[in-house]
C-alpha positions as CSV (number, residue, x, y, z in Angstrom):
1,M,0.0,0.1,0.2
2,K,1.5,3.6,-0.7
3,K,2.6,5.4,2.0
4,I,0.3,8.4,3.0
5,S,1.9,11.6,4.3
6,T,1.2,12.9,8.1
7,L,0.3,16.2,6.2
8,L,-2.2,14.6,4.1
9,I,-3.9,12.8,6.9
10,L,-3.9,15.8,9.0
11,G,-5.6,17.9,5.9
12,L,-8.2,15.2,5.6
13,L,-9.0,15.5,9.3
14,S,-9.3,19.4,8.7
15,I,-11.7,18.7,6.1
16,N,-13.8,16.6,7.9
17,L,-14.0,18.8,10.8
18,S,-14.9,21.5,8.8
19,A,-17.5,19.6,6.8
20,Q,-19.2,18.9,10.2
21,K,-19.4,22.4,10.9
22,M,-21.0,23.0,7.9
23,P,-24.7,23.9,7.4
24,K,-26.9,21.4,5.1
25,D,-27.4,23.9,2.4
26,K,-23.7,24.6,2.0
27,R,-23.0,20.9,2.0
28,E,-25.0,20.7,-0.8
29,V,-23.5,23.1,-2.8
30,V,-20.1,21.5,-2.2
31,A,-21.8,18.2,-3.4
32,S,-22.8,19.9,-6.5
33,V,-19.3,21.0,-7.3
34,E,-18.2,17.5,-6.6
35,K,-21.0,15.9,-8.9
36,H,-19.4,18.3,-11.8
37,K,-16.2,17.9,-10.7
38,E,-14.6,15.7,-13.6
39,N,-16.8,17.7,-16.2
40,L,-15.2,21.1,-14.8
41,I,-12.0,19.8,-14.7
42,K,-12.3,18.4,-18.5
43,I,-13.5,21.8,-19.6
44,S,-10.5,23.5,-17.6
45,D,-8.0,21.4,-19.5
46,S,-9.7,21.6,-23.0
47,I,-9.4,25.4,-22.3
48,W,-5.7,25.0,-21.1
49,A,-4.8,23.1,-24.5
50,L,-6.6,25.5,-26.7
51,A,-4.9,28.7,-25.2
52,E,-7.0,31.0,-27.3
53,T,-6.1,34.6,-26.9
54,A,-8.0,38.0,-26.7
55,F,-11.5,38.1,-28.5
56,E,-10.4,35.0,-30.2
57,E,-11.7,32.6,-27.6
58,S,-14.0,30.8,-29.9
59,I,-14.0,27.6,-28.5
60,S,-13.4,28.3,-24.9
61,S,-16.2,30.2,-24.9
62,E,-18.3,27.6,-26.7
63,L,-17.6,25.0,-24.2
64,L,-18.4,27.0,-21.3
65,A,-21.7,28.3,-22.7
66,D,-22.7,24.9,-23.8
67,Y,-22.2,23.1,-20.2
68,A,-24.3,25.8,-18.8
69,E,-26.8,25.1,-21.4
70,E,-26.5,21.4,-20.8
71,N,-27.3,22.3,-17.2
72,G,-30.5,24.1,-17.5
73,M,-29.2,27.9,-17.6
74,T,-30.5,30.0,-20.5
75,V,-27.6,31.2,-22.8
76,T,-27.1,34.4,-24.7
77,R,-24.2,34.4,-26.7
78,G,-22.4,37.4,-28.5
79,V,-23.3,39.8,-26.0
80,A,-21.9,43.4,-26.4
81,D,-20.9,42.8,-30.0
82,I,-18.3,40.8,-28.9
83,P,-18.6,37.3,-30.3
84,T,-16.9,35.4,-27.4
85,A,-18.9,36.9,-24.5
86,F,-21.8,35.6,-23.3
87,V,-24.5,35.4,-20.3
88,A,-25.8,32.2,-18.5
89,T,-28.8,32.9,-16.3
90,Y,-31.4,30.8,-14.4
91,G,-34.6,31.8,-11.9
92,S,-36.5,35.0,-11.6
93,G,-36.6,38.2,-9.6
94,K,-34.4,39.5,-6.7
95,P,-31.8,39.1,-5.7
96,V,-29.4,38.6,-8.8
97,I,-26.3,37.6,-7.9
98,S,-23.6,37.1,-10.9
99,V,-20.4,35.6,-10.9
100,L,-17.6,36.0,-13.5
101,G,-15.6,33.8,-15.7
102,E,-12.5,34.6,-18.0
103,F,-10.8,32.2,-20.7
104,D,-8.3,34.0,-22.4
105,A,-4.5,33.1,-22.7
106,L,-1.3,35.0,-22.8
107,P,1.0,34.6,-26.1
108,G,4.2,32.8,-26.1
109,L,3.4,31.0,-22.6
110,S,3.0,27.5,-24.3
111,Q,4.3,25.0,-21.5
112,N,3.9,20.9,-20.6
113,T,2.8,20.0,-17.6
114,V,6.3,19.3,-16.1
115,P,8.2,21.7,-13.6
116,N,10.6,22.9,-16.0
117,K,10.5,24.9,-19.4
118,D,9.2,23.0,-22.0
119,P,6.7,24.3,-24.7
120,R,4.3,22.3,-25.9
121,I,4.2,24.3,-29.2
122,D,7.2,26.6,-29.6
123,G,5.9,30.5,-29.4
124,A,2.3,29.4,-29.1
125,P,0.1,30.8,-26.4
126,G,-0.4,29.3,-22.9
127,H,-2.6,30.2,-19.8
128,G,-0.1,32.0,-17.4
129,C,-2.8,33.6,-15.6
130,G,-4.8,30.4,-14.9
131,H,-7.7,31.6,-16.7
132,N,-8.7,28.0,-17.9
133,M,-9.5,27.6,-14.6
134,F,-10.9,30.9,-13.7
135,G,-14.2,30.4,-15.9
136,A,-14.7,26.5,-14.9
137,A,-14.7,27.0,-11.4
138,S,-17.1,30.2,-11.6
139,L,-19.4,28.3,-13.7
140,G,-19.1,25.4,-11.4
141,A,-20.6,27.7,-8.6
142,A,-23.2,29.1,-11.0
143,I,-24.7,25.7,-11.7
144,A,-24.2,24.9,-7.8
145,I,-26.8,27.8,-7.0
146,K,-28.9,26.9,-10.1
147,E,-29.7,23.7,-8.8
148,Q,-30.6,25.0,-5.2
149,I,-33.1,27.8,-6.9
150,E,-34.4,24.7,-9.0
151,A,-35.0,22.6,-5.7
152,G,-37.1,25.5,-3.9
153,N,-34.4,26.0,-1.4
154,I,-33.5,29.9,-2.3
155,K,-35.3,32.5,-4.5
156,G,-33.9,34.9,-7.1
157,T,-31.5,35.0,-10.1
158,V,-28.1,33.6,-10.6
159,K,-26.1,35.0,-13.9
160,F,-22.9,33.7,-14.9
161,L,-20.9,36.3,-17.3
162,G,-18.5,34.6,-19.9
163,T,-15.9,37.8,-20.3
164,P,-13.0,37.6,-22.5
165,A,-10.1,39.3,-23.5
166,E,-9.1,40.4,-19.9
167,E,-5.4,40.1,-20.7
168,K,-5.2,42.5,-23.5
169,Y,-8.2,44.5,-24.5
170,F,-10.6,44.4,-21.1
171,G,-13.6,42.9,-22.7
172,K,-15.9,43.7,-19.6
173,I,-15.6,47.6,-20.2
174,W,-17.6,47.0,-23.4
175,M,-19.8,44.3,-21.5
176,V,-20.4,47.2,-18.6
177,E,-21.4,49.7,-21.3
178,A,-23.7,47.0,-22.7
179,G,-25.9,47.3,-19.1
180,L,-25.1,43.5,-18.6
181,W,-24.5,44.4,-14.6
182,D,-27.3,47.0,-14.8
183,D,-29.8,44.4,-12.7
184,V,-27.2,43.0,-10.6
185,D,-27.2,43.3,-7.0
186,V,-23.7,41.6,-6.0
187,N,-21.1,40.1,-7.8
188,V,-18.7,37.7,-7.4
189,S,-15.2,36.7,-9.0
190,W,-11.7,35.1,-8.4
191,H,-8.7,34.7,-9.6
192,P,-6.1,31.8,-9.6
193,S,-2.9,32.6,-7.1
194,S,-0.4,31.2,-5.0
195,E,-2.3,31.8,-1.5
196,I,-6.1,31.2,-0.2
197,E,-7.5,34.3,0.7
198,A,-10.6,36.7,0.6
199,D,-9.0,39.3,-1.5
200,V,-9.8,42.5,0.1
201,Q,-7.2,44.5,-2.2
202,S,-7.4,47.1,-5.1
203,G,-5.6,46.6,-8.4
204,L,-3.8,49.4,-10.7
205,S,-6.1,51.5,-12.8
206,L,-4.6,52.0,-16.2
207,I,-5.0,53.4,-19.8
208,D,-3.6,51.8,-23.1
209,F,-2.7,53.9,-26.2
210,M,-1.3,53.6,-29.4
211,I,1.0,56.0,-31.0
212,E,1.8,56.0,-34.7
213,F,4.6,58.3,-36.5
214,Y,4.7,59.0,-40.5
215,G,7.6,60.2,-42.3
216,Q,9.1,60.0,-45.5
217,A,11.1,56.8,-46.9
218,A,14.2,57.5,-48.7
219,H,17.5,55.6,-49.4
220,A,19.4,55.2,-45.9
221,S,22.8,55.5,-47.7
222,S,22.7,57.8,-50.9
223,D,19.8,60.2,-50.0
224,P,19.1,60.1,-46.3
225,W,18.7,64.0,-46.3
226,N,15.3,63.4,-48.3
227,G,13.9,60.9,-45.6
228,R,12.3,61.9,-42.5
229,S,12.3,59.0,-39.9
230,A,9.3,57.9,-38.0
231,A,12.0,55.7,-36.3
232,D,13.7,58.8,-35.1
233,A,10.5,60.1,-33.7
234,L,10.0,56.6,-31.8
235,E,13.4,56.5,-30.2
236,L,13.0,60.5,-29.2
237,Y,9.7,59.5,-27.4
238,T,10.9,56.5,-25.8
239,T,13.9,58.5,-24.3
240,G,11.3,61.1,-22.9
241,I,9.3,58.8,-21.4
242,N,12.4,56.9,-19.8
243,Y,13.8,60.3,-18.7
244,Y,10.2,61.3,-17.3
245,R,10.0,58.0,-15.0
246,E,12.3,59.8,-12.4
247,H,9.4,62.4,-12.2
248,V,6.5,60.5,-11.7
249,K,4.9,59.3,-8.4
250,P,6.4,55.7,-7.2
251,T,3.1,54.3,-7.3
252,S,2.9,54.7,-11.1
253,R,4.2,52.6,-14.1
254,I,4.5,53.3,-17.4
255,H,5.3,50.5,-20.0
256,Y,5.7,50.4,-23.6
257,H,6.0,47.8,-26.6
258,I,8.0,48.8,-29.6
259,Q,5.4,47.2,-32.4
260,D,6.7,48.5,-35.7
261,G,10.6,50.3,-35.6
262,G,10.8,50.1,-39.5
263,Q,11.3,47.1,-42.1
264,V,15.2,46.9,-43.0
265,V,18.3,48.7,-42.4
266,N,19.0,50.5,-46.0
267,V,15.5,52.5,-45.8
268,V,14.7,55.4,-43.9
269,P,11.6,53.9,-42.0
270,D,8.3,56.4,-43.0
271,Y,6.4,54.2,-40.2
272,A,6.7,53.4,-36.7
273,R,4.1,52.2,-34.1
274,L,4.3,51.8,-30.4
275,W,1.9,50.5,-27.6
276,V,1.8,52.4,-24.4
277,R,0.7,51.9,-21.2
278,V,0.4,54.0,-18.1
279,R,-0.9,52.9,-14.6
280,D,-1.3,53.9,-10.9
281,P,-3.4,52.4,-7.8
282,K,-5.7,55.6,-8.0
283,R,-7.1,56.8,-11.5
284,E,-6.9,60.4,-10.2
285,V,-3.1,60.3,-10.5
286,M,-2.8,58.0,-13.5
287,L,-4.7,60.3,-15.6
288,P,-2.3,63.6,-15.7
289,T,0.7,61.1,-15.9
290,F,-1.3,59.9,-19.2
291,E,-2.1,63.2,-20.5
292,R,1.9,64.3,-20.2
293,V,3.0,60.7,-21.8
294,K,0.5,61.4,-24.8
295,A,1.7,65.2,-24.7
296,M,5.4,63.6,-25.4
297,A,4.4,62.1,-28.9
298,E,3.6,65.8,-30.5
299,G,7.1,66.8,-29.1
300,A,9.0,63.8,-30.6
301,A,7.1,64.0,-34.0
302,I,8.0,67.9,-34.2
303,M,11.8,67.1,-33.3
304,A,11.6,64.4,-36.3
305,N,9.6,66.5,-38.9
306,V,7.1,63.5,-39.0
307,D,3.4,63.4,-38.5
308,Y,1.8,61.5,-35.5
309,K,-1.6,59.8,-34.9
310,Y,-2.8,59.0,-31.1
311,S,-5.5,56.0,-30.6
312,L,-6.9,55.2,-27.5
313,I,-7.4,51.4,-27.0
314,S,-9.1,51.3,-23.7
315,G,-8.8,52.0,-20.0
316,I,-9.7,50.3,-16.7
317,Y,-10.5,51.4,-13.2
318,E,-8.4,50.1,-10.2
319,T,-11.0,47.7,-8.1
320,L,-13.3,49.3,-5.6
321,V,-12.9,46.8,-2.3
322,N,-15.7,45.3,-0.5
323,R,-14.6,44.4,3.1
324,E,-18.4,43.2,4.2
325,G,-18.2,41.2,1.1
326,G,-14.7,39.7,1.9
327,K,-16.0,39.0,5.6
328,I,-18.7,36.5,4.0
329,M,-15.9,35.0,1.7
330,Q,-13.7,34.8,4.7
331,N,-16.3,32.7,6.9
332,N,-16.7,30.0,3.8
333,L,-13.0,29.8,3.1
334,E,-12.7,28.8,7.2
335,L,-15.3,26.4,6.8
336,L,-13.8,24.6,3.8
337,G,-10.6,24.7,5.5
338,P,-7.0,24.1,3.5
339,I,-6.2,22.5,0.7
340,T,-3.8,19.6,1.4
341,Y,-1.5,18.1,-1.4
342,T,0.3,15.1,-2.3
343,D,4.0,14.5,-1.7
344,E,4.5,14.2,-5.7
345,E,2.4,17.8,-5.9
346,I,4.8,19.2,-3.0
347,T,8.0,17.8,-5.0
348,F,6.3,19.3,-8.4
349,G,5.7,22.7,-6.6
350,K,9.3,22.7,-5.2
351,A,10.9,21.7,-8.6
352,I,9.0,24.7,-10.2
353,Q,10.5,27.2,-7.4
354,E,14.0,25.7,-8.1
355,A,13.6,26.4,-11.6
356,T,12.7,29.8,-11.2
357,G,14.9,30.5,-8.6
358,K,12.3,31.1,-5.6
359,P,12.8,29.1,-2.2
360,Q,11.8,25.5,-2.2
361,V,8.9,25.9,0.4
362,G,6.5,23.9,-1.6
363,M,2.7,24.9,-1.7
364,D,0.7,27.2,0.3
365,G,-2.7,25.6,1.0
366,E,-3.4,27.4,4.1
367,V,-6.5,29.7,4.5
368,H,-4.9,33.2,5.3
369,P,-6.6,35.6,7.7
370,L,-8.9,38.8,6.1
371,K,-6.0,41.3,5.8
372,E,-6.1,45.0,6.1
373,T,-6.9,46.9,3.0
374,A,-3.6,48.8,1.8
375,E,-4.0,52.3,0.7
376,L,-1.5,52.0,-2.3
377,P,-1.5,48.1,-3.5
378,G,1.3,47.1,-6.0
379,G,0.4,44.3,-8.3
380,G,-1.4,44.3,-11.5
381,S,-4.5,45.5,-12.9
382,T,-7.8,44.2,-14.0
383,D,-11.2,44.9,-15.5
384,V,-13.1,43.6,-13.0
385,G,-12.4,47.0,-11.5
386,D,-14.9,48.6,-13.7
387,V,-17.2,45.9,-12.8
388,S,-16.6,47.2,-9.2
389,W,-17.6,50.7,-9.8
390,N,-21.3,49.5,-11.0
391,V,-21.9,46.5,-8.7
392,P,-20.4,45.6,-5.4
393,N,-17.8,43.0,-5.8
394,I,-16.7,40.3,-3.9
395,N,-13.2,38.7,-4.7
396,L,-11.3,35.5,-4.0
397,G,-7.6,34.2,-4.5
398,V,-7.0,30.4,-4.4
399,T,-3.8,28.6,-4.8
400,V,-3.0,27.1,-8.3
401,A,0.9,27.5,-8.2
402,P,3.5,26.8,-5.6
403,K,4.2,30.4,-3.6
404,D,6.2,32.9,-5.2
405,T,5.8,31.4,-8.7
406,P,6.4,34.5,-11.1
407,W,2.9,35.1,-12.5
408,H,2.6,35.5,-16.4
409,S,5.2,32.6,-16.9
410,W,5.4,29.0,-17.7
411,A,5.4,27.9,-14.3
412,V,1.8,29.0,-13.8
413,V,0.7,27.1,-17.3
414,A,2.4,23.9,-16.0
415,C,0.5,23.8,-12.8
416,G,-2.7,24.9,-14.8
417,G,-3.1,21.7,-16.6
418,M,-2.6,19.2,-13.7
419,S,-3.5,18.3,-10.2
420,I,-2.5,21.6,-8.6
421,G,-4.4,23.7,-10.7
422,H,-7.5,21.2,-10.5
423,K,-7.5,21.1,-6.9
424,G,-7.7,25.3,-6.6
425,M,-10.2,25.1,-9.1
426,V,-12.2,22.8,-7.4
427,Y,-12.1,24.6,-4.3
428,A,-12.6,28.5,-5.8
429,S,-16.1,26.8,-7.1
430,K,-17.0,25.7,-3.9
431,A,-16.3,29.1,-2.1
432,M,-17.6,31.2,-4.3
433,G,-20.9,28.6,-4.5
434,M,-21.1,29.0,-0.7
435,T,-20.8,32.9,-0.6
436,M,-23.3,33.4,-3.1
437,L,-25.6,30.9,-1.3
438,D,-25.2,33.5,1.6
439,L,-26.2,36.3,-0.2
440,F,-29.3,34.6,-1.6
441,D,-30.4,33.4,1.9
442,D,-29.9,36.9,4.0
443,P,-31.1,40.1,2.6
444,K,-29.3,41.6,5.1
445,L,-25.8,40.9,3.9
446,V,-26.6,41.9,0.8
447,E,-27.7,45.2,2.1
448,K,-24.4,45.5,4.0
449,V,-22.1,44.8,0.9
450,K,-24.7,47.4,-1.1
451,E,-24.1,50.2,1.8
452,E,-20.1,49.7,1.6
453,Y,-20.0,49.8,-2.1
454,N,-22.0,53.1,-2.2
455,A,-20.2,54.6,0.5
456,R,-16.6,54.0,-1.0
457,K,-18.1,54.9,-4.6
458,G,-19.0,58.5,-3.1
459,D,-20.4,60.4,-5.9
460,V,-17.9,59.4,-8.3
461,K,-19.5,59.1,-11.8
462,Y,-18.1,55.9,-14.0
463,E,-17.0,57.0,-17.5
464,A,-15.4,54.1,-19.5
465,M,-12.5,54.6,-21.0
466,I,-13.1,53.5,-24.4
467,D,-13.7,54.9,-27.7
468,G,-15.4,52.7,-30.2
469,P,-16.6,49.5,-30.5
470,P,-14.7,46.3,-29.2
471,P,-11.1,45.7,-31.5
472,I,-12.3,42.3,-32.6
473,P,-9.7,40.8,-34.8
474,G,-10.8,41.0,-38.5
475,K,-13.6,43.3,-38.2
């Protein structure tokens, strides 16, 4: 008989003790997720293998929408003029509780399920942020609630929103503009992480824009004086950005990606293009910085004697935190208890840590206490922020990768297609389902969450930072 580790035995005892304290209706939610577990894992693994990128997640979206439909939910596809966005609903009346599902991959992160860098397909995309698990877990929670409504145990409407293109274009902005959260009382979301916590931290607001320079081509050797170099303008512009970094607040970030700097060395390039991003934890700080960076493009164009064009891609808000919602989620995490790992999974995690130059401490499956909300958080950005300024949002992080794993890397992809990721996905599904059940069961909880939302939002009027329809490839 295979040796069972002491850690695993203690973990199983903890799960059993948690289950004994769990109310009957929550045990039913957990049982529903367990019933659908194999199918949810299959969907997650299929999306992991497909690794479809922003606005091109056709099959990934279909897998989730089809499973929602198979389980009795009403599905509306192609919402907000986005072919891969959809809404699945069940029930009627109030409260309306929604849950988010993402499913887009990142370019260039293809990886096998091994703890060393080993692309499945060289140069292909991969789920370096765990979105293959994101949508599947959220759908599992929505179906568990649907079954409770169907059984007559609770009343109201559950709403699953399939939200594409979070990694690049921020598809939720157009979905917010389409009014898809207008009838929602509270939204629930999660994100893959390297620890378990009710997430009461904000993120960074940002704005994305494109700068293009237009000059005059000429022979780079025989008559360069007849040329006006778009690449000169690009270099002058990036130099200006890099000097400006010294004079922005420490919380601000400026990134750029040169997409076209000319094609050959013997031609003065008449076209150049770069994608620029500005971030800060506070939108009111980010916007003036953005205006300054944007204005620099005109200066670069003047110096290089070329023309330029500015185009807004999109921008997103920082996340509006809801601690009342975080408390509800925290209670359910403590009911569920920690995630336990096999010796093989711990070894896998340590191997990933070794390969990425991190301390080999293995997996962190413990439930962390509710943290204080930081005034100026670091980290990344998400279009969940835009949802959170339109409806109260409760967020969750769940372990799907070893502690300190570099995010947006092959290491997360490796875990997302095997048992470490599967365990986190199933756990997240249960935690969200239990939290949604609390909101359906107790109108007072919904009111508390809404009261905090209104107090934090104050008199801020949400205005989407987009200019035109979603940039669907091929349209």
